[in-house]
Structure formats: structure tokens, C-alpha cells
N, C-alpha and C positions, 0 to 999 in steps of 0.2 A: 509342474506350472505354477506360478505367481498365484496366492490367492486374491482377488479384488479386493479395493481397499470398502472398509464397511461402510457403509452408507450415514448419515449423520439420526440421529432418532428424531424420529418425524414428530414424538408430543413435545423435548424438547425445543424445536427449531420452534415451532409453533408456542408453547410458550412464552419464548423468547420474543417473540414477535408480537404477542397480545400484550406482553410489558411495554413495548416502545409505541404502542398508544393503537386507539381503535383506524385512525387515520393510515397509521403505515399497513396495519392487517389487514385492511379493504384494498390499499395500494398491491403488497403481495399478491393477493391472493386475485385481484381483476390480472395480474398475468397467468392464471392458472388457462384462462381463454385460449393463449394462444400454444403455452404447454402442450392441449392434448392435440395439437395438431404437430409435432414437432417429431424428429426422431425418436427411438423411443431407446432413450440412452441409461444405462447402468450410471449409478452417482460413481466407478472407476473411471467413466467417459465423460461425463459431464463438467465433475472439476477439473478436466483439463480445457475448457472451454471460456469463452469469455460471456459470461452472463448480460442479461437484456441490461439496458441504462439504470442505472440506480440502483440492483439489484446485486447483494452479495451472492455468492455460491451458493449457501446455504439456505438463504429467500430463493433462491431459484429455485431448487433442490423441494423447496417446501412447496412450492408453487406448480412443480411439474409434481411432484404425489397427490396434490391437492385435485387436480385433475383428473389423475388415473384411479384412484380411487371411489371416485363416483361413478366409474366403469364398471370394477372388476366385479369378477363372478366367484364365488368360492367350487372349487372340485372337492370328491368326496378322498382323493388322497389327504393323508394326512403323514407330518412327519412323524418323529419317533416319540416327540412330547406330547401330539396331537394336534399341533397347529395344521387347519388346512391349506394347501396349495390353492392358490387362486390365481386367473389369467384376468385379462382385459380384450379387448377386441377392435383396438384403433381403425383408422384407414385403411393403414399401409395393409395391415394383416388381411382385413377384409379383400381387398383388391386379393391378394394371394389367394384367396379364397375362391372367389369368383373366380379366378381362373383354371383352376383346378379341378371345381365344377363344372366349368364350360369345357372341359380338354379332356378327362382321365374317368367323367363316367355318363352314363347312359346311351342314349340314340346318339350319339355323337354324329357329327360330321366329319369323316373322317378322310384325308389324300389318300389317292394309290398307293403311297407308300406303304399306310397302312389296314388299307382293305386287302391290296395282293396277296394272298394264301401263301405264296412263299416267300415274299419281303419278312412277312408280319412272322413266321415258321421259324427264319434264320435268326430273324433278329430277337425269338424269344429267348432260342435256345443259346443266344450269346451273349443276352444281357444277364440271363441266370446264371450263366459262368462268372461274370461282372462280378453281379452283386456277392455271392460264394468268395469270389478270391479277394473282392475288397474288403467286407466284413471280417474277414478273418485276418487282413493284415492291419485293419486297426486293432486289432487284440495281439499284433507284434505278431503274425507270420510272416517269416524271411524266406520268402521267396519273390520269382518274376510271374508276372501275370502271360509272357510264355510258356513258362513251363508247366506253369499252373495250367493254363490252356491244354496245353498239350495231353497231361495228364488227363481231365478231364474227356478231352474229346478219344483219344484211345482206353482209357477204359483201364490205364494199369494201376496198379496198387501204388498208394504211398511209399516214399521216400523216405519220409520224416513226422516229426507232428506236426510242422507247419503243412506239409503237402495233407496232413490227416485233416488237419482242422479245416481246410478249402472243400476237401472231398465230405466231408459231414457237413459243411452248408449246403452244400450244394444239393446233397440228400433231404434235409431239413427242410428245404427249397420248395423243393418236389413233392415233399409230404403235405407242405400247406396247400397246393395245389388241388392236393386228395381231400382236404377237411376243411378244405372253405366256406362249404354247404352250412356245414354242422358247425353250432355254438360252441364257443371256446369252453373250457374246462380247465378245473386244476390240471387233472390228469394228461390232459392233452399239451396242456404247458409242459409238464413232468416228461411226457414223451419225447415232445421238440428237445428239449436239454438232453436228454440222455442220446438224441441221434445229434447233437452236436458236438458233445463231447465225449464221446466216445474214444475211446482211447488216447485221450488227450491228458487225462489227471494225472498228478502225482496220486491219486486214491481212487483206485474206477468205480470203489461203492458209489462215490458220490457222485455220479453221474445221473441223471433223471429223480432226485431227490433235491428237496430243501435241506439248509444247515439246521444241525440240532442242536439243541439247548445245550448238549455239553460239550458241544465244541468252541474255538475259538471263531470268535464272528469276523469275516473277512471285512476288511475297511478297505476305502478306498484312498491310497498314497501317491505320490507325486515321486517316481521309481530314481529322480535324479538327488534329492535331498530327504525323503522318509516323510514329507512334509505330509499329514492327515486331510485329506482333502474332502472327505465323507465317511459318517460314521451311521451305517444303516439302522433300522429298528432290532429291538432284539430279535432271538431265532425263536422265540417262544409266540411273538407275532406272527411267524410268516404264513402259517396256514389259514388264519382267518383275514389276512392281505391280502394272499393269492384269490382266495375266493371272491371279493368285494374287486380285486382287478378284475373276474373275468366276468362275475355282474356288470361293471359299468363298460365292458369291452362289448359283451353283449345288449348295450343298451337299457340295460336294468340300475335305475327306474330314467325316465326318460323324462321327467321332470327335474331339475329345469331341463330346458334342453339345451344341447351342445351340440353343436357342427360334425359331422361326421366324420371330418377329419380330422378337426382338434380333437376326437374323441381316441382315433390313431395313435395321434402325437402323442397325448397324453400316455396311454396304455406303455408305447417307448420311455418314455418320462417314468413313468409308476416302477417298471419292471427296474429299472436299471438303479432309482432313488432305494427302492427295496433290496436290492443286490441279494438275492434269497442261495445262489449258490454259490460254491467254493472260487468256479470257475466257469465261463462262457454266460455271466450275465447281461457285456453288451453285447453276444450273437442272438441269443436269447430276446431280448428287446427290440432287436432290429429285425428279427422275424415276425415279432408278432405284430409291430406294425405294417406287416406287408398283411397279412391273415387279416387285421383288423378293416384294412384301408380293401380289401377282396371281398371280406363278408357283406360290406355296407353298397356294393355294385362299383368301386372304382377298378373297374379291370384293367383298364389301362397301367395302372400299377404294377403287376406281374412285368410289364415291358421297361421298367426303369431298373437302373441302379442306383440306387438312391445312395447305399453304402461307397461306392469309388466316390461322389463328389465328398460326403463326407471325411472318405481318407484324406482327399487333396486340401480340406478344410479342417482339419482333424484337432486343431490346434482351437479356430471357433467352437467346435463342436464339445469340445471338453469343455472351456470357458463357460457357453451356454448353461451346463449343469451348475456349475462354481456361482455364475451370476444370480439365476433362479433362488437359491438355498439363501444367497445373501442378504438379498433384498425383497424379504415378507414372502418368502416362496409364491414371488410373481412368477410363474410358469410361461409369462406372456414374450420372456428374452428367448428361451429354448425353440415354443412354437415359430417366430419370427424366424428363426435360423431355420430349422424344420422346412417350412413353408417356403422359402427361399432355395431350399435347395429341390424340391418338389418341382415347383417351376421350372427349376436350368432343366433338372432332368429333361422335364415332358419336351424344354427348346430342343433340349441337344439330340431327345429320341429322335423327334421331326427332321431336323436337320439330319442325321446321319443316315435316316430313312431316303428323304429323298435325293440324297447323292447316291446312296444303293442302287436306290430306282432310276436312277440318268444314264449310270454305268452299265447300268443290268439290259435296259432300252438301246445302246451304244452296241451294246455286244450283242444283244440281240439282232437290230438292224444287220452290223457284221456277218452274222452267223446264221443270216434268215435261209437258209436254204439249206443247210446240215442238221435240222432237224435233229434236234437236242431238247428236253423235256426243262423244268425251269431250274430243278435240282442241277443239270446237268449245266444250264447256261450259267447259273453261282458258280460252280467248280472253276468254270473258264475262266471267267469274269474275275474271281479269285486270284487265279495263277498268273492273272496278265499282272495283278499289280506284285504280286511278292513270288517270284519269280524262281525262290527258294522252298517254297510250301513242299508241304508232304500230306497225301492223302492215304488213308488205309479204309476197308468197309466198313470196318468197327468207327472212326471218327466219322466218315460222312453220314453214317445211319445216326450216329449221334444226334449231329449236327443237325439233321434234316427230319426228326423224330420218323425215321423210315426202319422195316426190316433188312435184315442183315443183307437177303436176295436182292432187294430192292438198290442199297446201296453198288452189291458185286454188279448189278447190270450195269448202272450209271458209270460206277469206274473202267469195268471194261469196255463198255462201249466210247468211251471218250480215250481210250489208248488205243481201241481199233482203229480211229477216228483219226490218231496222229496226232489226237491234242497233248494226251500226256502219257508220258513211260514209264514202266511196270517194271522192278527188279522188287530181289527179294532180301528179305534179312532174317535170320534162320528162316522159320517157317513162315512167316508172316510176310504178304505180297503187298507192296507199298507204292507208290503213284508219285510221280513227281511233274512239274511240266515239262513237257518236251524245250528244245535246248533253243528252237526257232520259233516259238509259239506263237508270236505275231505276226511272223511272215507267215505259220500254216493258217491262222484265221482269216488272213488277208485273202491268202490262196482259196480259203473252204467260203468268202464270202463271192467270190468268180463262179463260184462248182467245180475248182481242179476237185481232183480225187489224190489221196492221201494212201501210201502203205502202209500197214498196221507196221509197228516192230517194237521190239523188246531192248531197254539200252542198257549198253556194257559200261557205262560212266558209272564211276565208283566216288 
């Protein structure tokens, strides 16, 4: 990835403008009023645009930075040289924060799609799997979503490191669900890293511990040409920096005020910039974001797969770190992308659940005389859309978070009614959609009965 073009030195441009006279300086700084409302562009992007009339590109950058500096807030996060990161809250970011506050926390008004227990449970399991898969894919896990979901649903052992990464991610997310009410501690972060990297590191002893001073420090490089993109702080600083990260994540100190969502995003940025582990830093950083969001009451975040959208925008995701570091440690670039992704994930979740509920209502209407429970209706609805679907007691239990006996009753009940066909692979009983499932559901809606059978097709 190309390093962004370094912005002009603010003091140097200011000095040259002052030399041009007070009138010129006044004219340039007057342009800062409009610059404060413009898109939050880095110099690397702004330099390709046409500046306002009678301003040079460097004068436009001076006006832009002047407006931003007036709004800057410092963070307790610093770089290896001790410079503090900072951020601002332009209108675009305030609007996004307002949307997240409205739609992801507290006693918010929810659609039927989110209040229906069955729909919520199915979507939660699916989103946890999507997050585990995508967070691993960002770090290079090479497998398809279909194969990865099959592994997670059936509980089979991972076949390679990529699948191990995904299974570890899933286990870590489940662990966060257990710990989200507790304060974040250094030991908890190390436990999370141990879960995420178990069985995937060249040095197994590196799982769950910070890099040591006697080890070669891990840097961030571009794999295409070995360009060094980021040099993290020395290993000697890591224990104290992790303690500070945890205090910040827990809201200590609470002055100056930092918006809770900004706090969670900064924790993500902090861990990624410190890069304290041999490997698994990105996965741990994204997991901590979920933890902090959940701890601060943004419960809907549990239903979102942020990493799935970050994976599709991974070039922008990686570039947002570089933009922040190259422009006076301005974290606004990183905040902007993360908030955009969160809002998109919320929008997609509601749209997906509305579609699911519409399909479920249609199926329920079609099968209103079949006396199926909501899990069985979900299976039939899924089978109608996916004729090659395959179900087992274990995959059904995992998908709906029920015990094995309930899963067994659901699937055997559907087979007895003719909606599914059962067959064996070794000692495991599998179920697939009946060959004429649309016709069977139509018959069921009219009250006709079906004779149970076991398929012989292969």
C-alpha cells in the first residue's frame, strides 16, 4: 500500500503567508470558516482538487488545518515519541454519532424484525459467525464463508490455520459475551489474545503475552514491497501502555468527556497502533471494540458484523491508519471510516431482518395449518430458498442456541411431515429439503397430509 503524501508543514506555510502581508494572511484565514464545513480530506486527497478561487493549494491546506486545530481534542494515546493523538468532531461525525446513539443503545424503538425472539436469535448467531470469518479474512485467512460457516455450524474440527483462526475468533466473541459486564483488564486482553491465536502462531508461547524486550519488535509492512508502514512503540513500554488502554476503555478518567462510541473506536486504534503481540493484533483490536461498545450499553452492536464491511473496504481501512499517523496523529480519519461502517452495518441489519420477517410471515401463512414452531418455520423458509441446504442436529442446535434434544425434535418432526428427507453419512444423521418442497408446502397450506419417508437419493 502506498504511503500517503506528507502534508505541508503547517508552521512553514503559515510563515510564508505572513511574509506575504497581513492582508493576505487575513484573506487565507477567512477561508477557514468554509473549510470547517467541507469534507474531512487529508492532504493526499485535497491536493488533487481545485482550491477556492485565488488560493493556492498550500494556502487552502493552511485554512483547512487552521479550522481543524480550533476543534481538536487530545487523547491519552501517544506515539513512540510521546506525541499525543487528537481528534475533532465535525458535523459529519456528530451526525453519525447521533445515528448510532439512536439506533444501537438504550430503550430504542425496534421493528418487529428485532423484537421477534426467533429472528433475533437466528440473526445473532449468524452475525457472530460473519464477524469471526471476516475478522480472520482481513488478516489473511483463506477460506470461503460457506465452508467456514459449515465448520462453525457442524462443530467439526478445523482443517488448517485459516479455519483455526476463524474458530478462535468465534470463541473469542462468545467469551466477550460472557465478560462484557466486567471492567477491561490487562489480563482479560491477554486472555482474549490467547483465545484468538491458539494454534496459529509460529511460536506457540507468544499466545496470550506481550512481546518482550529481548525479541525483535514486530512492525507493520506492506507485503508487496516490504515498505515499513508503522513502527510501534518499544516493547519496554507495552505493559504500561496496556494498563493505560484499559483505564481509558473503562472510562478512567472521565474528564475530558469522550463520547462512548469514540472511546470504543479509539481503543481499536490504540491496540492496533501499539501492536503489542507477535501476531493477532488486528483481530484483538476489533474484538476490544465490541467489548467496549457492549460494556457501554450499545447492545445492538452484538448483532452487527463490522469486520464483514471492513473486509470489503479493507484498503480504506488500512489507509485510515496511515492518514491518521501522517497528519499530526489526527484520529478523525479513522473515526470517520469506523462510524460510516457502523451505521452501514445497522442499516443492513434492519434491512436483512425485515426481509427475513417478510419471508417468515409468508411461510407462516403458507404453513398456518402445519403446527410448526418458529425454528421449524425458519428451517422450511431457508430450505425453500436453498434447495441444497443440509441440516444436522448439531448445526441446528448451534444456529438456534437450543439443546440437542430440541434440535432433534425439530428436524425429525419436519421429516415426519415430509418437509425434509433424512439420510446418513457414517453415523451422523443429515437432513435436506424434500425434492418437491414447494409443492409440499402448498399441500400443507390446504390441509393435505404427507406420508413420512426417508430418501434414498445420493
